[in-house]
N, C-alpha and C positions, 0 to 999 in steps of 0.2 A: 489881457484886458478884461476878458470875461470873468476870470477868476477874481481879479481885483474888484470889479463891480459887485460880484456876488458877496465878497467879504464885506464890502461897504454896506450893502443892503442888509446883510446878516447883522452887522454891528448896529445899524439903525433900528432893526427889529428888536434886538435885545434891549437897546436903550428905551424903546417905546414900552417894552414889556415891564421894565422895572420902574419907569417914570411914575406911573399912577400910585404905586405903593410909597415911593419916596415922597411924592407930592402930598399924599394923604398924611404922612407923618409930619411934614412941615406945616401943613394947614390945620392940623388937629387942634381942637375939634371944630369941624365944619357943620355939624348938625347935633341935635340932642343926643345925650348919652344915657343909656339905661344901666341902672345898678340893681341887680337882683339880690334880694335878701331871703334866705331860706328859713328864717325864724318868724315868729308871730308878730303881728302889728303891736306896737307899744313895747316890744322887748328892747333890751339894751342894744341889740344889734340894729334894730330898726331906728332907734333914736340916734345912735352914732352915725349910721348911714345918712340920715337926713341932715344932721349937722354938717357933715363933710360935704354932702351934695350941694347944700345951699352955698357954702363957701366956694366950691368949684364953679358953680353956676355964675356967681358974681365976679370971679376972677379969671375965668377961661372963656367967657363970652358966649357960652351955650348952656342950655338947661341940662342939668344932671338929674334924671328922674328916678326915684326909688320905686321899685316894684316888689311887693311882698309876694313871695311864691313859696309858702311853707310846704312841708310834707317830707316824710321819710328822713327825719332828723337832718334836714338841709340838703339831702342828696338830690332832690328834684331840681332845685335851683342850681346846684353845682353842675349837674349833668347838662342842663340847658346852656350854661355858659361854656362848658367844655366843647359843646358841639356848635357853638355860634361862630360867626366869622371873626377871625383874629384881627380886627381892625380898630380896636379900642372903643367901640361904640356899645359893647355889652360887657359890663364888669360884674364882679362877684364880691359881695361882702363876705369875706372869709373869716372864720373863727375857729376856736379850739374844737368845735364839734367836727370840723373837717378832718383834723388829724386823728381824733378819736374814732371816727367812722372808718378811716383808713386802717386803723388797728383792729377794729371790732367786726366790721362787716366784710365777709368774704365775697369774692366775685362781683364787686361793684363794676358797673359798665364804664368805668374810667379809673385812672390812677391819679389821685389828687396831686401827689407830690410832683408828678411829671407833666400832667395835663393842664395845670393852672400856673400861669406865670406870676410870681409874687410881685407886688408893687410896693407896699409899705405896710407896716404894722403901726397902729395908732395908740392902742392902750392894752394893758392887761387888767384883769379883774380878779381880785382875790376873793376867796370864799370865806365864810365864817361858820364854824361849828356852833350850833345854837340849840338850846333846849328851853322848855318853859321854866319860869322862875320857881315853880313848885317841884321841879325835878330834884331827886335826892342829891345828885352830885353838883358841886359848885365849881369844880376845877377839872381839868383834863385827867390828872392822876386819879381823882376821885371817880370820874366817869369810867375810866379803864377798870378800876377795882370793882365798881358796881357791875359793869358789864361782865367781868370774869366770874363774879358771884351769881350772875343771872344769865347764863348763856342762852341765846335764842329767844330771850324775852323782851328785848328792846327793838322796837321798830324804827328803821331809818328811812325817812322819806326822800324822794328825789323827783325831779321833773321828768324822768323817763329813763329807761334802760340805756346805758351807754352815754349819758350826758355828762358834762363836767361835774355836776353835783354827785352823781352816782359814782364816778370813778374817784373823786376826792374821798368819798366815804369808803370805797373799796381799798384805797391806798392806806387809809387810817386803820381799817380792819386788819390788813396784812401786817402793817408795821407794829400795831399795838397788840396783835394776837387775840382779838376779841371776836365774838360771834354775834353780829347784829343781823336782823332780818330786813332785807331790802324791800321797800314798798314803793314801786314806781307809780307815778301819776302822769297824766297827759298835760304836762306843763307845770311851772313853778307855782302858779296861783292856787290850784286845788291842793297841792302838797302843803303850802303854807297854811291854807285854811284848815286842813286836818291837823297840822301841828298846833295851831292855835286852839283847836277843839280838844286836843289831848289824845287824838286817835293814833298818833304816832309820837315818838318820844324825842327824836333827834333829827336834825337835817344839816347838811352842808349846803349852804345856799350862797349865791353870788351876793356881794355886798349891796349892789344897787337896789335889789328888791327886799333885802333884809334890814337895811339901815332904818327905814321908817318904823318898823316893828321894834327894833332894838331901842331906838330913841324914845319910843312910847312906853318902854318897860314891859312889853309883851313877851319878849324873848330874852334869855340870858345868854350872852355870847361867851363861849368857853375858850375859843382860840381862833385866830385867823390863819389861813393857809399860806400866806406869804412868808418868805424867809425871815423877815423882821416884822416888828410891830407897825401898825398903821396910825398915822396922825389923827385920822378921823374916827378911830376907835381907841381912844386913850385908855390905857389900863388893861386892854385885852392882849394877852400874850400870843406869841406866834407858836404854832403847833411844833415847830422845830425845837423849841425850848424843852419840850418833853419827848419828842421823837426826832432825834437829830437826823437831818437830811430830808425831812418831810417838806414837800413843796407842791402846791397844786394851784393852777391859775386857769381862768378863762382868758381869752384874748380876742382881739378884733383887728382886722386889717382889710386890705383890698387886693384883689387879684384879677387877672385877665386870662383869656384863652392862651395857651402856648402858641408861639410863633407870632404873637402880637409884636409889631415893629419895636425895636429897642428905643427908638426916638420917642414913641408914644408912651412907653413904660416910663421913660425918664421924665417926660413932661408931667405925667400923673404923679410920679414919686415926689418931685419937687413941690408940686401944688398941694399934695396931701400933707407933706411934712410942714409946709407953710400954714396950712389950715389948722393943724394941731397946735402950732406955736402961736396962732392968733389969740389974743387975750380973751375975746368974747367966746370963741369956740372952746378954748381951754377951760374957761370958767364953767360952761355948760357941761363939759365932760367930767370935770371934777365934782360937779354936783351929783353925778351918777355914782360917785364913790369908786372911781377907777384910778389906776396908776398910769399916768401919761408916759408914753415911750419917747425917748429922745429921737431926733432925726435919724433915719436909717435908710440904707440902700436896698434895692431889690435883692442883691446878693446876700446881705446880712439877714434879711427876712427869710430868704430861702434856707439858709443855714438853721435859723430858728425853727422853721417848719419841719425840717428833717429830724432835728433833735427831739422836738415835741412828739412826732410820730413814733420814734423809737421808744420814748419813755412810756407812752400809753400802750404800746404793743406789749411791753413787759408786764404792765399792770393787768392787762386783759388776759395774758397767759397765766399769770400767777393766780388770778381770781377765777379762771376758767369761765369767763363771761361769754355769753352768746347774745346776738341781737334778738329783739322781739320779732 
């Protein structure tokens, strides 16, 4: 009798221990949710996060609040989420910088691939290779020929060491066999400013920030980094047309701390996929010049993250890159 009572009590205690977590998942969200963004205010990451957050707030019954926490190329925000309680109330706006950091920065205090649970990827962002209209080369083959005739004399701007712009340029240098001088800036804005002023000669920039300049005739686009041409840049060839196999993207999605209950991940995944499919949200995202991703599962997003990390690891090794 005593043993039976003990077992019954033990079973009740175990049920009590697991009930709060299960109930938490069923009731989610029961209070406001925080989304950390490791990039600057006004960036495509910030804009995308706010668009999705507004939709989630309206459809899940609680406020999803975006907090900008830049620094260390996004690692400060990532570390904060990694060490937060895995209850679904602290999320991370994840992007290509996370996989690049995993490839570039040794001894990070976290393992992005294993410590962040993928939720969903919402869009990819192609880059565009651009020069001033006065630059001697009007096509990629002409640029490659000019660069080979002038090794080390062309300055290539980027928003910082190890960013998508930098690595897209390094991939071009490696595949084209040219010597360009990398000039890193603290963000895209000063890099674009110096490109406009002619202080640097070429830049691989994400389409959202470059489209206004291209449409205004201030930059000449030579190629996009997507596998095929883009509808919103008609007539601009894909880099792969000249360098077969070339492909470089920025991308944006959402993640949570590992061990976040699967039921919460599933709730967020469905809601985020629905947000991206919403006509109003989709229209705003397309205005940024992005490529909308189709509905995807956490497992599919995880596979994407692993492959992206492996790709940039190879580029970092080929270019012998070191973090700032």
